[in-house]
C-alpha positions in Angstrom: -67.7 -37.8 0.2 -64.5 -37.0 -2.4 -64.4 -33.8 -4.5 -64.9 -36.6 -7.3 -68.6 -37.7 -6.1 -69.5 -34.3 -5.9 -68.8 -33.6 -9.2 -70.5 -30.4 -10.9 -69.2 -29.6 -14.5 -72.4 -27.1 -15.3 -70.3 -24.6 -15.8 -66.8 -25.2 -16.8 -63.8 -22.3 -17.4 -60.9 -23.2 -19.3 -57.9 -20.6 -19.2 -54.5 -20.2 -18.9 -52.2 -16.9 -18.6 -52.5 -16.3 -22.4 -56.4 -16.1 -23.0 -57.1 -13.3 -20.0 -56.2 -10.0 -22.3 -53.5 -9.5 -19.6 -55.3 -9.9 -16.5 -54.3 -12.1 -13.9 -55.8 -15.8 -14.4 -56.8 -15.2 -10.7 -58.9 -12.3 -10.8 -61.0 -14.0 -13.2 -60.9 -17.7 -11.5 -62.2 -15.1 -8.7 -65.2 -13.6 -11.0 -65.8 -16.8 -12.7 -66.3 -18.4 -9.3 -68.8 -15.3 -7.6 -70.7 -16.1 -10.7 -71.3 -19.5 -10.0 -68.9 -21.5 -12.2 -68.6 -25.1 -10.6 -65.3 -26.5 -11.9 -61.9 -24.9 -13.6 -59.4 -26.5 -15.8 -55.7 -24.6 -16.2 -55.1 -24.9 -19.9 -52.0 -23.2 -22.1 -50.2 -24.4 -25.1 -47.5 -21.6 -24.1 -46.8 -21.6 -20.6 -43.6 -24.2 -19.4 -44.5 -26.2 -16.3 -43.3 -24.1 -13.7 -45.6 -21.2 -15.0 -48.5 -23.9 -15.0 -47.8 -24.6 -11.7 -47.4 -20.8 -10.3 -50.8 -20.3 -12.6 -52.3 -23.9 -10.8 -51.5 -22.3 -7.0 -52.8 -18.9 -8.0 -55.8 -20.7 -9.3 -56.4 -22.9 -6.1 -55.4 -20.1 -3.4 -58.5 -18.2 -5.4 -60.8 -21.8 -5.1 -59.8 -21.8 -1.3 -60.4 -18.6 -0.1 -63.7 -18.6 -1.8 -64.9 -21.2 0.4 -65.1 -24.0 -2.7 -62.2 -26.1 -2.4 -63.8 -28.5 -1.6 -66.8 -28.5 -4.0 -64.7 -26.6 -7.3 -62.6 -29.2 -8.6 -58.8 -27.9 -10.3 -57.9 -29.4 -13.2 -54.9 -29.2 -15.3 -55.2 -30.3 -18.8 -52.6 -32.8 -20.6 -50.1 -32.5 -18.3 -49.9 -35.0 -15.8 -46.6 -34.1 -15.1 -47.6 -31.0 -14.2 -50.7 -32.0 -11.8 -48.6 -34.6 -9.5 -45.4 -31.7 -9.4 -48.2 -29.3 -8.2 -49.3 -31.9 -5.6 -45.8 -32.1 -4.4 -45.5 -29.1 -4.3 -48.8 -28.3 -1.8 -51.0 -27.4 -4.0 -54.6 -28.7 -4.6 -54.8 -30.0 -7.8 -58.1 -32.6 -8.3 -57.4 -34.4 -11.2 -56.5 -33.8 -15.3 -58.0 -33.4 -18.3 -56.7 -35.6 -21.2 -57.5 -36.2 -24.7 -57.3 -39.5 -26.9 -53.5 -38.5 -28.2 -52.3 -37.6 -24.7 -51.3 -40.0 -21.5 -53.9 -42.9 -21.2 -56.3 -42.5 -18.8 -56.0 -45.4 -16.8 -52.3 -44.3 -16.2 -53.6 -41.0 -14.7 -56.1 -42.8 -12.4 -52.9 -45.2 -11.5 -50.9 -42.2 -10.8 -53.3 -39.7 -9.1 -55.7 -41.9 -6.8 -59.3 -43.2 -7.1 -60.4 -39.7 -5.1 -59.1 -37.4 -8.3 -61.2 -36.6 -10.9 -59.9 -38.1 -15.0 -61.4 -36.3 -17.9 -61.4 -37.1 -21.7 -61.7 -35.1 -25.0 -62.3 -37.7 -27.8 -61.6 -36.3 -31.3 -65.0 -35.1 -32.9 -65.4 -37.4 -35.3 -64.5 -40.2 -33.1 -66.5 -39.6 -30.0 -69.9 -41.7 -31.3 -67.6 -44.6 -31.0 -65.7 -43.9 -28.6 -68.7 -43.7 -26.0 -69.7 -47.3 -27.7 -66.7 -49.4 -27.7 -64.3 -48.0 -25.4 -63.9 -48.7 -21.7 -65.1 -45.8 -19.9 -64.5 -46.7 -16.1 -61.3 -44.6 -15.8 -63.4 -41.8 -16.7 -65.7 -39.0 -15.0 -67.2 -37.0 -17.7 -66.8 -36.7 -21.7 -65.7 -33.1 -23.0 -67.4 -32.5 -26.2 -67.2 -29.9 -29.5 -66.6 -27.6 -30.4 -70.2 -26.0 -31.0 -68.6 -24.2 -33.0 -65.6 -22.9 -35.2 -63.1 -21.7 -31.8 -60.0 -19.5 -32.5 -58.9 -20.1 -29.1 -58.3 -24.2 -30.2 -58.7 -23.6 -33.9 -57.5 -27.5 -34.4 -60.4 -28.6 -32.0 -62.8 -31.0 -34.0 -60.5 -31.6 -36.9 -61.1 -34.7 -38.7 -58.5 -37.1 -40.8 -59.0 -34.5 -44.0 -58.4 -31.6 -41.8 -61.9 -30.4 -41.7 -63.8 -28.8 -38.8 -66.7 -30.8 -37.0 -69.0 -28.9 -35.2 -71.9 -30.5 -33.1 -75.6 -30.2 -33.6 -77.9 -29.9 -31.0 -79.5 -33.2 -32.6 -76.2 -35.1 -32.3 -75.2 -33.4 -28.7 -78.9 -34.9 -27.1 -78.0 -38.5 -28.9 -74.7 -38.5 -27.8 -75.9 -37.4 -24.2 -78.3 -40.7 -24.6 -76.0 -43.6 -25.3 -73.6 -41.7 -23.1 -72.5 -43.7 -19.4 -70.7 -40.9 -18.4 -72.0 -37.1 -18.0 -70.9 -34.5 -21.0 -69.6 -31.3 -21.2 -69.8 -29.0 -24.3 -67.7 -26.2 -25.4 -65.9 -25.1 -28.6 -67.1 -20.7 -29.2 -69.8 -21.5 -26.9 -71.8 -17.5 -26.1 -74.4 -16.6 -24.1 -76.9 -17.2 -26.8 -76.4 -20.8 -27.0 -77.0 -22.0 -24.1 -80.7 -22.4 -23.5 -80.7 -24.5 -26.8 -77.7 -26.1 -25.2 -79.3 -27.0 -21.7 -82.2 -28.7 -23.4 -80.4 -31.2 -25.1 -79.7 -32.7 -21.5 -76.3 -32.5 -21.8 -74.8 -31.9 -18.3 -72.9 -28.5 -18.7 -71.0 -26.1 -20.9 -67.0 -24.9 -21.2 -65.5 -21.9 -22.4 -62.8 -19.6 -22.7 -63.0 -16.4 -24.3 -66.9 -15.8 -23.6 -65.4 -15.3 -19.5 -61.5 -15.0 -19.6 -61.7 -12.3 -22.4 -64.9 -10.8 -21.9 -64.3 -7.2 -21.0 -66.5 -7.9 -17.9 -65.5 -11.5 -16.9 -68.2 -11.5 -13.8 -71.1 -10.2 -15.5 -70.3 -12.6 -18.5 -70.2 -15.3 -16.6 -73.2 -14.6 -14.4 -75.0 -14.7 -17.7 -74.4 -17.8 -18.6 -74.6 -19.9 -15.3 -78.0 -17.7 -15.1 -78.8 -19.0 -18.6 -77.8 -22.5 -17.7 -79.8 -22.4 -14.8 -83.0 -21.3 -15.8 -82.8 -24.0 -19.0 -81.2 -27.4 -17.9 
């Protein structure tokens, strides 16, 4: 069974070197894996391609050391070229996460192969329309947000006028009801949000600052995972 077939997006960590308060990305990922996180995405708006590759290498090594290389996917945000370069360099990268304005999912699938994972974020105000009208056959899951406004990604969820559209719990429950694909929700998610978020029926949560920016990443990650498992 491929890692794509075993995909678990329930506890999803997104991070890059700018998110970890100066700590090695690998150390934060190790803490999150120990706490039960199920998927990791390397995302950076400041790192160049080579730095992203080295970051991915360190994360892949940590996943392998934890004995989770076959169950915890490592994805690269936006950069199909970096994902392919990682593979060429022998770094185990399992797929990519892209937005609607990035490289089309069909192209990602063609280059990465059928056993790889391709996640997609649609613009907040377009998600319902996308779910109802688009061909989602090449997509493994949908990223939805923001739940709250977030400093980590201030452009997340902007409408055509530049206003932030956050998602209500009722809307999330409805999106999950009509979506043919699993949905993971993020954008300012904190421990206090998890019980109600889990009860909407969505398939998982994603966080950046709540773990990568926490004073004690393991404790923060464990609280999130325990709350999710108790309420999902």
